[in-house]
N, C-alpha and C positions, 0 to 999 in steps of 0.2 A: 703625154700618155692619155690625158683626159680626152683629147681630140680623137684618138684612136678608139677609145671606149664609145664615144658618142657615134662615130662612123660605124661601129659594129652594131649599133641599134640598142645598146643597153638602156638608154634613157633618151627620151624624145625632146626633152626641154632644151632649147638653144641657149648657149652661153657664149661668153666672150671667146672662149678657147675652142668651142665646137665650130665656130664660124670663122676662126682665125683672128688674131690680134695684130693690129698695126701700130697702136699707140703704146709705146713702151715707157711712157712716163709713169712713174710710181708702179712699175711692173711687179716688184716684190709684194707690195701691199695687195695688189690684185690677184696674184697667185695665192697668197695666204688666205684671202677671203674665199676664193674658189675652192681651195682644198678643204675648207671647213664647211662648205656648203653641203645641203642634202643631195643635190644633184651629183656632185663628185662622189659622195659617200655611196649612194645607191648604185652608181655605175661600177665602182670598184667591187662592192658586195656581189653585184650580178656577175662580173667577170670571174671572181674567185668561185662562185657558186657553180658557174658553168663548167669549170675545170674540175671542181670536186665531184660534181654529178658523174663525169666520166670516169673518175677514180672509183667511185662506188659501183658503176656498172662493170668495170673490170673485175672488181673483187667478187661480185655476184657470178660473173661469168666463169671464173677460174673455180669458184666453189661448186658450181653445178657440174662442171666438167671433172671435178676431183684432180685438179692439177696443182702442183706447187707453185707458190708465189715467188720465192726468192731464187737468186742464181748462185754461182760459184762465190767463194769467199773473195771479198774486196772488189766484187765486179758491179756493185750497185751505186757507187759514188758518181755523182753527176759530173764531177770534174774530169772524170776518166771516160766520158761518153764518147769522145772522138778518138781514143786510143786505138791503134790497129790491132793490139793484142786483145782488146776487150771485145770479144765477139758475142758474148752471151750475158746479158744483163738480168736474166731471170724473166720469167713469163710475164710478171706484172709490168715491169719497165718496157719489155718488148711490145707488149700491147699498147702501151702509151706511145711508143715510138712509131708504131704502125698507124695508129689512129691520128697522131699529130700531123702526119703527112696529108690527112684528108679533112682536117678540122683546123681553121684558122685560129680560133681561141685558144685550143690546147696547144697549138704550135707556138703561139707567143708566150703562153705561160711556161712551157718546157724550155725554150730558149732562154727566157729570163731566169729560170731556176738553174740552168747550166752555167750561165755568166756569173750568177751570184755565188754558186758553189766554187768556181774557179777562183773568183776574187777572194773568197774566204780562205781557200787553200793557200794562196799566196801570202796572205796576212799572217796565217798560222806558221808558215815556214820562215817568215822574216821576223816572227815574234814581235809584231808591232804592238804599240801600246793600245791600239783599238781592238786587239784580239784578246778575248777572254776565254781561254780554253777551247772547247768544241764549239761554242757558240749556240745559237738557237735559230738556225735557218729553217724557216717554214716553207715547205714547197707543196705539201700534200701528196707527195710522190714517194715518201719513204715508208718503212715498215711500221713506223708509228701510226701513220694514217690507216694503213691496211689493218693493223691490229684492233684500231678503234672501230673500224667499219665492221669487222668480223664480230666484235663484242656486241655491237648494236644489233647486228642481224641475229646473233644468239639470243639476246634479251627478247627481241621481237617474236621469235619462234617460241620461246618459253612462255611468253605472255599469251600468245595464241592458243598453246596447248593448255594452259591454265584456264582460259576462257572456255574452251571447247569441253574440257573434262568436268568443270564446275565442282559440284559437291558430290558427285556420284562415286561409286566404287571403281577401282581400277586394278590392273594387275601389273607386275613388275618383272622385268627381265634384266639380268646383269650378267656380263662376261667381261673378262679381263685378259689382257696379254701384254707382253713387252714390246714397245716399239723400237725404232732405230736407235733412240737415245737411251736404250737399256732402262727405261722407266716403265713400271707397271701402271697401265692406264685401263680404267674400267668404263665400259659403255653401258649407260643406263637408259633403258627403253620402257615406256609405259604404254599399256593398251586400254582403250576405254571405248565407250560407245558415243557416237555423235551422229545425230540425224538418222539413227537406225542403222548406221554402218560401224564396223569395228575399225578403229583407228589405232595404228601402231607407229609410234613416234620416238625417234632418238631425242631424249631430253638433255643428256650431258655426257661429256667425256671427262672423267675425273682422275687425277693422278693419285694412286693408291699409296699412302704412306704406311699405314697399318693394315696388313692383310688378314688380320684375325676376324672372327665373326663380329666381335664387339666393335673393331674398328670400322668395318664396313657399315655396321648399324649407325654408329655416330656420324659417319660421313653422309650417309643418305638422309639422316634425320636433319642435319644441318642444311643440306641441299634443299629439301622440300619446305623447310621452315622459311627460307629466304623467299620463296615464291608463295607462301601461305597455302601450300597444298597439305591437306590433313593426312598425316602418315597412317592414321588408324583406318583409312579408307582402302588400304591395300587388301584385297580379297584373294589374291593369289600371287605366287612368286615362281619363277622358272629359272633355276640356276644350274650350274654344273654339279658333279657328284663329289667335289672335294669336301674334306672335313670342315673347313671354315665356312662353307656354304650349307651343306646339308646336315651338319652335326646336330645330334638330338638335344645336346645340352648346351653347347657354346657356339653353334653354328648360327649364320645369319637368319635362317629361316626359324630357329627356335627363339631368337631375340624378337623378331617381329611378331611371332605367335604368342609369346609370354608377356610382352610389354605393350603391344599395339592392338592386335586383333586375334583373338583366339580361334576364330573360325577361318582364318587365312589358311589357303592350301598351298603346300610346297610340292612342285612337280619337277622332278629331275628331267632336264632337257631331253625330250625323246629322241632328238636328232643324236645326241651323245650316246643315249641308251642303245639305239639302233647300231651306231658304230661299234659299240662294244659286242653286240650280237655278231656282227661281221667278223670281228677279231676272234671271237669264240669259235666260229665256224672254220676260219682259216687255220686253226691249230691242227686240223686233221693232217695226218702225215702226208697223204697224197696231195692235198692242197698246198701244204708247204713246199713240197718238192716242185709242184707246177709253178706257183708264183715266184719261188726262188729262181727257177730256171728262166722264167720270162724276164725277171729283173736282171739276171746276169747276161741275158741276151741283149737287153737294151744297154747295159753298162759296157758291154764288149765293144759296141760300135761308138758309143759317145766319148769313151775316154781317150780316143785317138783320132786326130784329124785325118789321117791317112785312111783309116778304116771308115771314117764317116764319109770321106770322098767316094769310097767304093759303093757305099750305101746310096748316097745321092745319085750317083751315075746310074745305079740300077733302077731307083725310084723314078728318075727322070724319063726313063723309057717306058714307064707305065702309062695307063690311061685313066681318065676320070679323076675322081676325088682322091685316089690313092697318092697322087703327087703332093698333097697337102698333109699327109700322115707321116708320123715318125713313132718310133717304138717308145712306149709309155714305161717310165720308171716306177717302181713301187719302193718307196723308201721304207726303212725300217720303222715299225711301229706306227705305219700310216694307217689311219682309221677311216679314211675316206674310200667309201666303196667304189666310187666311180673310177679311181686309179686302177683297181684291179680289173674292174669290167672293161675299161678301155684297153688294158694291157692284153687281155684275153681275147676279146672280140676283134681287135685289129689284126691279130695274127690268124685266128681260126674261123672268123665269121664269114662263111661261104664265099660267094663270088667277089666281095669287096675286101677279102682279107689280104694281108701282106705275106702269107705263107710263101708263095712262090718266089717273091722278091727276097725274102730272108734266105730261102735255100739257094738262090742264085748268088747272092752277096757272099754267103759263108763258103760256098764252093769256090768262088773266084779267090777269096783270101787264102783258102787251104791249099791251093795249088800255085799261088803267086810266088814269084821269087823276089818280089819287093818287100816282103815281110820277113821278120825273123822266125826262126824255127818254132819258138815258144808260140808265137801268135798263130802260126799256121796249125800247130797242134791243137791250140785252143778252139780255133774255128772248126777243125775237123771233128773234134769232141762235141761241140754244140750241134754240128750238122748230123752227127750219128745219133744223138738224143732226139733230134726232131723227126728222124727217119726210123727210129727204133720200131721193130716190128712187135715188141712187147706192148705198145700202146695201141696196136691195131686189133680189133676183135677177130678171133678165129671163125671163119665162115663154115667149118665143117667139124662135127663131132668126132673126136679122135677115139677109135676103139682098137682094143688089142685082138689079134687074130685068134679065133677059137681053136683049140685042138680037140679031136674026136674024143668022145668019152670024157671030157673034162668036166668035173663037177663044180668046182669053185669058180666064182665070178669076180673078176677085178672091178673095182670102183671106176665108173666112167669118169674120165678127166673132166674137170669143171671147165666150161667155156670161159674164155677171157672176159666176154661181155657180161655174163652172170657173176663172175667174180667181182668185176668192176662195180655192178649194180649193188651187190651185197656189202662189200668191204669199203667202198668209197661213196657211192651216191646215197644209199640208204643211211650210212653212218652220218653223212653231212646233213641230210634231211633231219634225222633225229636230234642232231646237235642244234640246228636252227630252231626246231620246235620247242626243245627244252630251254634254250636261251631266251626265246620270246616269252615263254610262260614264266620263267623265273624273274626276268628283268622288267616285265610289264605288268606285274601284279598289283603295284601300288594304284590307289585311287580307282579300283575296279568298280566300286559302286557308283562313283561320280560319272565314270565313263559310260556305265550301263544306263544311267538316267539320262545322259545327254543323248543317247541313242534314240530314245523315245521322242526327242524333239526334232529329229530329221523327218522332213516332209514325207518321204517314201514310206515311213514307218507309221504314219497316221492310220492306215488302214487296220493296223493291229492294236489300236488303242483299247478295244474292248477286251483284248486278251492280256493286258497289262496285269502283272501281279499287285497286290495291295501295297507292296513296299516300293513300287516304282515312284521315282521323283521325290522320295521322302528325303533323301540326303540333299538333293538340290534344293528343295523347299526350306530346309533347315539353314543351309548357307545364305539363302536370300531372304530369311526371316519372313517366309510366307506360310500361310495355313495349308498344310498338306491335304486336308480333306477338301478345302475350297479349290485347290489347284487341280485335283482329280475330277471334279464335277464336270 
């Protein structure tokens, strides 16, 4: 093996084994001396280091691409490497396999690991005396190595964040959700200033054991203490609107304010607040009917492969980007505004809309003999709703014929367009305005002060009121009078 190492160029010093050995007298002693030499040790270390470097690169690549590391259950054992049924060894091992075909060092290391794994498996099956349980086969290709590399990268990133943030104030963002393992995990992000730029970095992913405000506080306190980050430097927090986060007495924001920094500001995530404004707006009866109809239209095609085949046939005959579109579902309690916008615009948005395709597909299903009567009836009902004249504005004002000498006058029937404008459009606009005013009233003074720091407002500095920037100066421990000079 030493000869191969020297041939690969890991060590330039010539030895008996690198040039070939012809004198086999006292060969055992010569081998022992060589294996204990620095030349052999450095060559072995270089060989292992070269293989380990590749493993680290694979871990970094999969992390950047946000790809899973492991494969199906029981597919990562090296003794099963050549099995015909083992087609997927996971992304990490498949990368090793792909690169080994192009790298001699990794190829030798991989083959050696496979042979050792097979030999160990045979010993375990025979229950030989030399086998002790699972053993400790080190290949640098298993999940243990991957986990250690990931932990090292995590520590390096956190140390970098600690170095950049220094002793300055920072803000905190936390959100939690359940993963596929049905465990509540919290993402902890911090925002700080570095070299004049705002940096937002993911600092940790933590398993939440106690979801109360006090439980979150202790978890964060322990996390920042491990990296010597002063918890009292938190100047602002952005969480969701749940009680354990925004609670005035036992929420996380109250714990931080009462025990760490009294000047810290809690901001209910404005993205969540805006989502709630969208939900408030969609409570309008006409909006409910519209989005409910669009959702039913999408479900009608997607719940049956036969109906979906009709849809695909119709859309394949279209031109341009319509071929890539499909009807958007709007799930119950979905607070993402883009789903409603997409569902609405993709059907009714001018020339690029799917309206003609939907009409054609529904008409085909409603008259087809290949579908059950119930399906045909449902398609016909959806088609009638789409083509209903009640949704189209009346182009002419309807008036009753006047009789000679008639004194009384009938009220003029209201135009459909005016009725829609008053009962639907204006109602929705009023609801949007009220929701925005009610839900975005917190921290008004802080937002007003920040507006004066926007460059386009510098021309209005002379018109600033005396109270401008006062709240901001108090938070930053600055003299308000000096700041306004």
